[in-house]
DRENBA-75938 format. One record per residue (C-alpha): y, x, z; residue in three letters. Coordinates in steps of 0.02 Angstrom, whole numbers, padded with zeros to 5 digits, always signed. Layout:
N
YXZAla/...
***
This chain:
317
-00409+01704+00617Met/-00574+01623+00571Thr/-00575+01435+00568Thr/-00754+01419+00631Ser/-00930+01482+00609Asp/-00969+01447+00424Pro/-01144+01393+00476Lys/-01088+01274+00612Ser/-01118+01088+00586Lys/-00979+00962+00563Leu/-01010+00775+00573Thr/-00902+00680+00450Val/-00885+00494+00482Arg/-00835+00407+00321Met/-00739+00245+00342Ala/-00782+00109+00217Ser/-00697+00018+00134Pro/-00571+00152+00085Arg/-00470+00200-00068Gly/-00427+00090-00216Phe/-00403-00096-00188Cys/-00410-00231-00321Ala/-00221-00236-00340Gly/-00211-00048-00370Val/-00356-00051-00492Glu/-00271-00193-00587Arg/-00105-00101-00595Ala/-00181+00060-00659Ile/-00287-00036-00785Arg/-00130-00124-00843Thr/-00043+00039-00888Val/-00200+00106-00975Glu/-00222-00053-01078Glu/-00037-00061-01121Ala/-00047+00116-01188Leu/-00201+00071-01288Asn/-00118-00084-01363Ile/+00061-00024-01388His/+00040+00164-01397Gly/+00148+00290-01305Ala/+00269+00284-01227Pro/+00265+00133-01114Val/+00390+00125-00972Tyr/+00347+00085-00791Val/+00477+00030-00664Arg/+00443+00135-00510His/+00278+00228-00482Glu/+00140+00108-00533Ile/+00057+00147-00365Val/+00105+00273-00232His/-00007+00419-00277Asn/+00050+00577-00367Arg/-00120+00612-00446His/-00129+00437-00522Val/+00051+00447-00584Val/+00028+00619-00661Glu/-00130+00566-00753Arg/-00044+00412-00826Leu/+00110+00515-00870Arg/+00000+00634-00968Ala/-00066+00483-01063Met/+00110+00430-01112Gly/+00179+00325-00968Ala/+00361+00352-00924Met/+00409+00313-00744Phe/+00587+00256-00712Ile/+00684+00177-00569Glu/+00811+00079-00672Asp/+00781-00023-00829Leu/+00936+00054-00909Lys/+00830+00209-00934Asp/+00707+00114-01045Ala/+00740+00067-01228Pro/+00735-00115-01281Asp/+00593-00090-01404Asp/+00460-00018-01287Arg/+00355-00111-01158Pro/+00412-00113-00977Ile/+00283-00131-00839Ile/+00328-00187-00664Phe/+00233-00090-00531Ser/+00104-00157-00408Ala/+00239-00167-00273His/+00338-00301-00365Gly/+00519-00304-00421Ala/+00674-00408-00381Pro/+00708-00557-00493Gln/+00859-00466-00564Ser/+00745-00337-00647Ala/+00641-00473-00729His/+00801-00560-00786Asp/+00866-00400-00863Glu/+00704-00370-00959Ala/+00711-00549-01023Ser/+00894-00536-01076Ser/+00852-00380-01176Arg/+00698-00461-01256Asn/+00587-00322-01190Met/+00397-00336-01188Val/+00383-00357-00999Ala/+00212-00339-00917Ile/+00199-00384-00734Asp/+00072-00277-00640Ala/+00131-00341-00470Thr/-00016-00365-00353Cys/-00061-00551-00348Pro/-00052-00546-00159Leu/+00127-00483-00168Val/+00166-00619-00296Leu/+00103-00745-00167Lys/+00233-00681-00043Val/+00367-00692-00178His/+00321-00873-00211Ala/+00325-00915-00025Gln/+00496-00833-00009Thr/+00570-00931-00154Arg/+00494-01094-00091Arg/+00566-01072+00083His/+00738-01032+00013Ala/+00731-01184-00103Ala/+00692-01291+00050Asn/+00844-01225+00143Gly/+00751-01114+00266Arg/+00815-00945+00322His/+00678-00816+00295Ile/+00632-00673+00410Tyr/+00542-00537+00313Leu/+00433-00427+00423Val/+00427-00258+00339Gly/+00497-00083+00317His/+00672-00056+00247Ala/+00684+00020+00074His/+00499+00003+00035His/+00488-00058-00146Pro/+00384-00209-00097Glu/+00516-00261+00029Val/+00655-00231-00099Val/+00561-00340-00223Gly/+00531-00480-00100Thr/+00710-00483-00036Met/+00767-00487-00217Gly/+00682-00654-00248Gln/+00819-00751-00159Val/+01005-00735-00121Pro/+01047-00599+00006Asn/+01106-00722+00138Asn/+00938-00812+00134Ser/+00832-00672+00208Val/+00838-00555+00358Thr/+00729-00400+00371Leu/+00641-00374+00539Val/+00558-00205+00568Glu/+00513-00211+00753Thr/+00475-00338+00887Ala/+00622-00269+00987Glu/+00742-00322+00850Glu/+00695-00505+00868Val/+00789-00531+01031Ala/+00951-00473+00949Ala/+00939-00589+00799Leu/+01086-00709+00790Pro/+01060-00894+00819Asp/+01051-00997+00660Arg/+01061-01184+00637Thr/+00953-01197+00480Glu/+00763-01210+00477Ala/+00670-01045+00481Lys/+00516-00963+00404Ala/+00437-00791+00399Tyr/+00340-00688+00273Val/+00276-00509+00286Thr/+00253-00353+00184Gln/+00069-00344+00134Thr/+00037-00164+00189Thr/+00091-00168+00371Leu/-00009-00123+00524Ser/-00103-00282+00565Val/-00073-00259+00751Asp/+00113-00219+00731Asp/+00139-00368+00617Ala/+00056-00486+00741Arg/+00168-00419+00879Cys/+00325-00451+00777Ile/+00266-00623+00721Ile/+00227-00668+00901Ser/+00404-00619+00950Ala/+00476-00724+00809Leu/+00373-00875+00861Lys/+00427-00854+01042Ser/+00611-00842+00993Arg/+00601-00980+00861Phe/+00459-01099+00907Pro/+00490-01206+00754Glu/+00476-01061+00631Ile/+00357-01087+00485Gln/+00236-00956+00420Gly/+00099-00940+00291Pro/-00063-01037+00315Ala/-00151-00868+00301Lys/-00073-00703+00351Glu/+00016-00605+00215Asp/-00064-00438+00262Ile/-00179-00410+00114Cys/-00368-00408+00132Tyr/-00378-00225+00081Ala/-00251-00170+00212Thr/-00344-00266+00347Ser/-00514-00204+00290Asn/-00460-00022+00285Arg/-00379-00032+00456Gln/-00533-00115+00531Asn/-00645+00019+00455Ala/-00537+00156+00531Val/-00544+00069+00700Lys/-00734+00070+00689Ala/-00737+00253+00639Thr/-00602+00343+00736Ala/-00654+00329+00919Ala/-00676+00502+00998Asn/-00670+00600+00835Val/-00584+00769+00851Asp/-00484+00741+00694Leu/-00456+00593+00578Phe/-00402+00633+00400Val/-00320+00502+00290Val/-00303+00548+00107Ile/-00151+00470+00028Gly/+00032+00490-00015Ser/+00177+00510+00107Glu/+00259+00367+00011Thr/+00110+00252+00038Ser/+00144+00128+00177Ser/-00038+00077+00199Asn/-00093+00260+00210Ser/+00033+00296+00348Lys/-00028+00144+00443Arg/-00207+00211+00437Leu/-00151+00368+00529Val/-00070+00261+00664Glu/-00225+00152+00677Val/-00338+00304+00695Ala/-00235+00371+00840Leu/-00229+00202+00928Ser/-00418+00185+00903Ala/-00454+00345+00997Gly/-00447+00491+00875Ala/-00388+00648+00963Arg/-00283+00695+00813Asn/-00246+00611+00647Ala/-00160+00674+00491Ile/-00112+00616+00317Leu/-00144+00735+00171Ile/-00112+00712-00014Glu/-00267+00808-00067Asp/-00384+00947-00011Gln/-00254+01080-00052Asn/-00140+01010+00084Ala/-00274+01024+00220Phe/-00259+01163+00349Asp/-00438+01220+00388Pro/-00384+01294+00554Thr/-00383+01114+00616Leu/-00573+01124+00613Leu/-00581+01273+00731Lys/-00655+01176+00876Ser/-00697+01013+00787Ala/-00872+00942+00793Lys/-00837+00769+00723Thr/-00703+00709+00605Ile/-00665+00542+00522Gly/-00609+00516+00343Val/-00526+00373+00252Ser/-00409+00352+00103Ala/-00261+00241+00068Gly/-00273+00097-00055Ala/-00191+00199-00195Ser/-00296+00356-00173Ala/-00437+00388-00299Pro/-00611+00420-00230Glu/-00611+00585-00325Ser/-00486+00651-00197Leu/-00607+00609-00057Val/-00748+00696-00150Glu/-00641+00851-00177Asp/-00596+00854+00008Phe/-00779+00842+00059Leu/-00821+00983-00061Ala/-00688+01092+00020Ser/-00762+01054+00191Leu/-00937+01094+00131Ala/-00878+01266+00080Ala/-00842+01313+00261Ile/-00954+01200+00367Arg/-01126+01121+00359Ser/-01088+00936+00341Leu/-01178+00788+00418Ile/-01112+00633+00330Ile/-01112+00467+00422Glu/-01056+00308+00332Ala/-00967+00177+00436Val/-00955+00019+00331Glu/-00874-00134+00406Thr/-00869-00248+00254Val/-00909-00245+00068Gln/-00769-00283-00054Glu/-00803-00370-00219Asp/-00631-00438-00264Ile/-00567-00408-00441Val/-00398-00464-00508Phe/-00381-00512-00691Asn/-00274-00418-00815Thr/-00094-00483-00829Pro/-00081-00628-00952Ile/+00037-00533-01067Arg/-00102-00406-01102Leu/-00247-00528-01099Ala/-00173-00647-01228Ser/
***
């Protein structure tokens, strides 16, 4: 079966911003600089970001990725990933006198600080997020277990038990903006006195990438998001593309995972990439398309990003 006439034109609408955000760039830079300063190996708790290509490149440089600090020796640096870690992991590193370097995204650290502050003030915290995601695990691990309740859907809010203490909410930073607002609205309706952040916890990069997809996806035959299956923000981009009017939307890890038969009747497609996906993967995907179709590239830019996060203090000092 032929996928299409090799000479036929294909309009490719490129969503911008896409790909790496400031938090991801900082986390990757942290591992690179730690290797340069301390030599190999350095140990990283969890994947530094959710992208196999990034992880494999850093592993080849000497980074060792682990899930439990018991798998790291005391005398080598330990780096906490961009997603953040529970306080118990930081306490263990401190008790073992490890060189601990915190690459947690500053926007995630803000949510951690809010969570600890609410708990210290006697509030019960509702965390809007996805179970088992490392960012959620890290945030819940900032306070005692009985201080926080995870809420994944608006439908769950009605079944929440009544509580006498004051209440607050925080959110995972990589959620669907629209879904998060729906859940927050349900929480506010159920608990009118509930306190929340002065500014939403959904990070600027997540919001920007979702808005760019919304501006790009209407009426495209196919929307392709490049990113990992373990990347929450990448999965949300697929959902946003479908809700914004794409006829079909898929998530692929790289160009090798793309099925060209999907282009058989396509005239226009949209493309974006998750916040942990390198731009090189987008370029490789476009090159694979150019091998079978004549491409017309259209850029759809909704905002320019110029945010840069500083290197962790432990490396900078």
